[in-house]
Residue, then its C-alpha position, 0 to 999 in steps of 0.5 A: m500500500t505504501q508503494q502504491k501511495t508513493d507511485a501515485r505521488r510520483q509523475e514522470i513527464v516528457f515534453t518533446g518537440f523541436g529545437g527553438q520551441g522552448i521545450v527545455l524551458a517548459g520543462r525547467i519551468l515545470g520543475k521550478a513550479a514543483v520545487i519552489g511553488d509546491h515544495r516537492q522534489s523534481t529533476l530535469v534531464q534535457a536531450y537535443g538532436p544533432e542539430a540545435r534549432g529545428g532538431a528533435c529535443s526533449a525535456q524529461v521531468i520527474i516530480a515526486d514527494q520523496a527524493i528522486h534517485y534516478p533522474y531519467v524517465r523510464r515510462p512517462d505518465v504524461l507525454v506532451c508532444m509539440s512535433q510529429a518526430g517527438f510523438d513518433k519517438f516517445i509514444d511507445q514508451m508512454k505508460e499504459g493508461g498514461t496521459l497524452l497531450i499534443d499540439k493538434d496542428l503539428v501532431q497526428p496521433k497515429g496508432v493511438s486508440g485511447d483517449f488524448f488531449s489536444i490544443p492548437s497551441s502554436r496557432m493560439a501563440e500566432e494569434l497572440g503575435r508570439i509563436m515562441m509562446a506556444n510552449i507556455i500555452m502548452l504548459g498552461f494546458f498541461t497544468a490544467v489537464t494533469g494537475a501535476v503542479s498547482v496553477e499558481a505555482a506554474r504561473d509564478a514560475v512562468t513569470k519568473s523564468v521568462p526574459k525581463g519585460t515579457g512576464e505579463m505576455n507569458a502569463t497571458a499565454f499561460n492563462k490561455g492554455c490553462d483556460y483551454g484545458l479547463a474548458v476541455l475538462k468541463g466539456r468532457e465532464k458534461k458529456a460524461r454526465g449526459k451519458a450517465g443520465a441517458 
């Protein structure tokens, strides 16, 4: 029982995409939110492809209530994909019953028969006039959907981690992603209630 409780409070997360999308920054912000805002343990391991910008990259984040002795993600509980190459590389590693989040304009979840969450984060960032904020929108979406970190901790970590003078814009981007995630969850809940009542 203790082991089950420990496992329930440990989450292995992979953010993946291509260089230039701010994937590693998203992972770093998530780890900061867990440690500084929520007072938990976290590790971050980043990996880049042979090319920096435009090549495949990933950020592996572990969040737990106890010390983390091995920082590498073995089987992600949550997989966040912002590129098709990242999806293709990591989808088979995701834990059975894990949570998949994708940028719906950039990733086709081929072969996924189960449930997943999608958001047009890149398109929403373009509408904000800053395509570079797609990662922050995705982080807001991730926070709302998974609850891996608190919204307050994540928002605070965003504003303290981005370049000076861009905090407010990034907070807006985070809120957009978070609101989108909450709306998706609410829609699913409503649909489930409708089915239960049918």
